[in-house]
N, C-alpha and C positions, 0 to 999 in steps of 0.2 A: 504494500500500500504506500503510495506516494504521499509524503507530508512535507509541507513548507510551513513552518511555525515562526511567525514574526513576534518580536518583543522589543521593548524599549520606548514605545510611544508614551505620550502624556501631555501634560500642560506645562508650557514654558513661556517666560516673558520674552517680548521682542528683544533681539540681540543675544539671546541665550543659545544653548547648544543641547542637542540630543544625539544619541547613538542608537540606531536601530540595528537589530540582529535578525537574521533569518536562518534557522536551523533546518537542514534538508535531510530527508531520509527516503529510502525506497527507489532512488535513481542513482545512476553513476554521475555523481556531482561534477566530477572533473570534465565530463563530456558536454556540459551545458553552459550556454551563456546565461549569466544571472543578471537580473535587473530589479530595479525599484521603480514602481509606478505610483501615481497618486490620483485620487479623485476627490474633488471638493464638491460640496452640495450644489446640485444644479449644473455641474460641468461634466465633461467627458473625462474618462481616465486618460492620463498623459504619462509619457515616459519621463522619469526623473534622471536615472543614471543606469548604465549597463556596463558589464565587465565580461570580456570574452574569456575563453579557455586559457588564452595566453596572457591575460591580464590587460589587454587593451581596453581602455575606458572611453565612454562618451557620455555627455551630460546635456540636459536641457539648458538652453541659454539662461533661463531664469535662475538657475542654481549654480552656474559655473563660477568657480572661485570660492564658493561657500560650502558646497557639499563634496564629500569624497566617498566613493564606493571602493570596497576592497573585498577580497575573498580569501578564505583559509581552506585550502583543499584537504588538509589533514583533518579539519574539524567539520567539514561539509557545511560551512557557514559563510554567509555573505553579510557584509556590514554596510551601513550608510551613516557616515559621520556628518551631522548637519550643524553648521555654525552660522552665526549671524542670522538667526531665524527671524522671519518677518511674518506679520499676520497673514499675508497671502500664501504662506506655506501651509496654512491650516488645511488639512485633508486627511482622508484615510489613505495610509501608505500600504501598498501591496508588494509582496515579493513575487518574482516571476522566474521560472526556470524554462529555458527555451532551447530546443534542439531543431532548428530550422522548421520545416513543415512536418517533421516526424512526431514531435510531442511538445506540449506546452502546458505548464502547470502553474497554478496560482496559490498563494497563501490566503488566509482568511482576512487579513488586513489588521492594521493597528492605527489607532487614532492619534494624530498629532495636532495639538491646538496651541497656537501662538497668540497669546493675549495678555494684556496687562490687567 
């Protein structure tokens, strides 16, 4: 059974930091591109950051320079370090595991709220 379990969300003040984690089981983690997506109320889900098998990363323009994605293939875990958080970063954040058109899996999501 494939499981992607996110943790680390919560309430933080503007300018603060959070670190999201996604623990993965049931798949060959090293074979998958891992990503973080988010969905704010009334908006479509959008890509935040992705990291390839080889560690190549790409980011949404809105988070570039503030967020960092990383992966630990020994722990089957992907992380998202979020700094300088803004109210517009408020959303449910989802972990994604993708292997081209072959398979695609999602976590259940973790809420991030940036508010004073």
